[in-house]
C-alpha positions in Angstrom: 25.8 -15.3 9.4 24.0 -13.1 7.0 20.9 -10.8 7.1 17.9 -11.1 4.8 14.6 -9.3 4.3 11.4 -11.2 3.9 8.6 -8.9 2.5 5.1 -10.3 3.2 2.1 -9.4 1.0 -1.6 -9.9 1.4 -3.9 -9.7 -1.6 -7.4 -8.9 -0.6 -8.8 -8.6 -4.2 -11.5 -5.9 -4.4 -12.1 -6.0 -0.6 -10.6 -3.5 1.7 -8.0 -4.9 4.1 -8.5 -3.5 7.7 -7.0 -6.4 9.7 -4.9 -9.5 9.4 -3.1 -12.1 11.4 -0.6 -14.7 10.1 2.0 -17.1 11.4 5.4 -17.6 9.9 7.3 -20.8 10.7 10.9 -21.9 9.8 10.7 -25.4 8.4 14.4 -25.8 7.9 17.5 -23.7 8.5 18.3 -21.6 11.5 17.1 -17.9 11.7 16.6 -15.3 14.3 14.0 -12.5 13.8 15.8 -9.2 14.4 13.2 -6.7 13.3 9.8 -5.9 11.7 9.2 -3.0 9.3 5.9 -1.3 8.5 3.8 -2.0 5.5 3.7 0.0 2.3 0.2 1.4 2.6 -0.5 4.3 5.1 -3.0 2.1 6.9 -0.2 -0.2 8.0 2.5 2.5 8.4 3.1 1.4 12.0 5.0 -1.9 12.6 2.6 -4.7 13.4 2.0 -6.5 16.7 3.7 -9.8 17.3 3.8 -12.6 19.8 7.1 -12.4 21.6 6.7 -15.8 23.2 6.4 -17.5 19.8 9.8 -16.2 18.8 11.5 -18.9 20.9 9.8 -21.7 18.9 11.1 -20.8 15.4 7.9 -19.1 14.6 6.2 -15.7 14.9 2.6 -14.6 14.9 2.0 -11.1 13.4 -1.2 -9.0 13.4 -2.3 -5.5 12.6 -5.5 -3.6 12.2 -6.7 -0.1 11.2 -10.1 1.4 11.9 -9.7 4.3 9.5 -11.3 4.8 6.0 -8.1 4.8 3.9 -7.6 1.1 3.5 -5.8 -0.9 0.8 -7.3 -3.2 -1.7 -5.5 -5.7 -3.9 -2.0 -6.8 -3.2 -0.1 -4.8 -0.6 3.1 -5.4 1.4 1.9 -5.5 5.1 5.3 -6.1 6.8 8.9 -6.8 6.0 10.5 -9.2 8.5 14.3 -8.8 9.0 16.1 -12.1 9.7 19.5 -13.2 10.7 20.4 -16.4 8.9 22.8 -18.6 10.9 24.8 -21.3 9.0 24.9 -22.3 5.3 21.4 -24.0 5.1 19.0 -21.9 3.1 15.9 -21.4 5.3 12.5 -22.8 4.2 9.4 -21.0 5.5 5.8 -21.8 6.0 3.4 -18.9 5.9 -0.3 -19.3 7.1 -2.9 -16.5 7.0 -5.1 -17.0 10.1 -7.6 -14.2 9.2 -8.1 -11.1 7.1 -11.0 -8.8 7.7 -12.6 -5.6 6.3 -13.5 -2.4 8.1 -16.8 -3.9 9.3 -15.0 -6.8 11.0 -16.1 -9.3 8.4 -13.8 -12.1 7.3 -12.6 -11.6 3.7 -11.0 -14.0 1.2 -7.3 -13.1 0.8 -4.0 -14.7 -0.2 -0.7 -14.3 1.6 2.7 -14.6 0.0 6.3 -13.6 0.6 9.4 -12.8 -1.4 12.8 -14.1 -0.4 15.4 -11.3 -0.6 18.7 -10.1 0.7 
């Protein structure tokens, strides 16, 4: 058993990022999600919301929003997921951005990524 961090980034380009929702699935390996940490920008200083029911199906749905004026643009870390890795198999993840939106509630084009770390 070991513990790893999985920082997740959203790149909204020149658009402001006010809201997002994404799904993380484990494609192989056995992991248990043990915590969520806030993002790096003050707009996402609070840990995001997540679907507790999805945790039992090797996946998690995470979302956050901010109605303020101080919103990030470009690439920003929105959450760090803390995982317990069980066994010797290196986990493989699938990450899907469901939606990203600006402060007016308009869907924006954005890219999501993660960095494997310990």
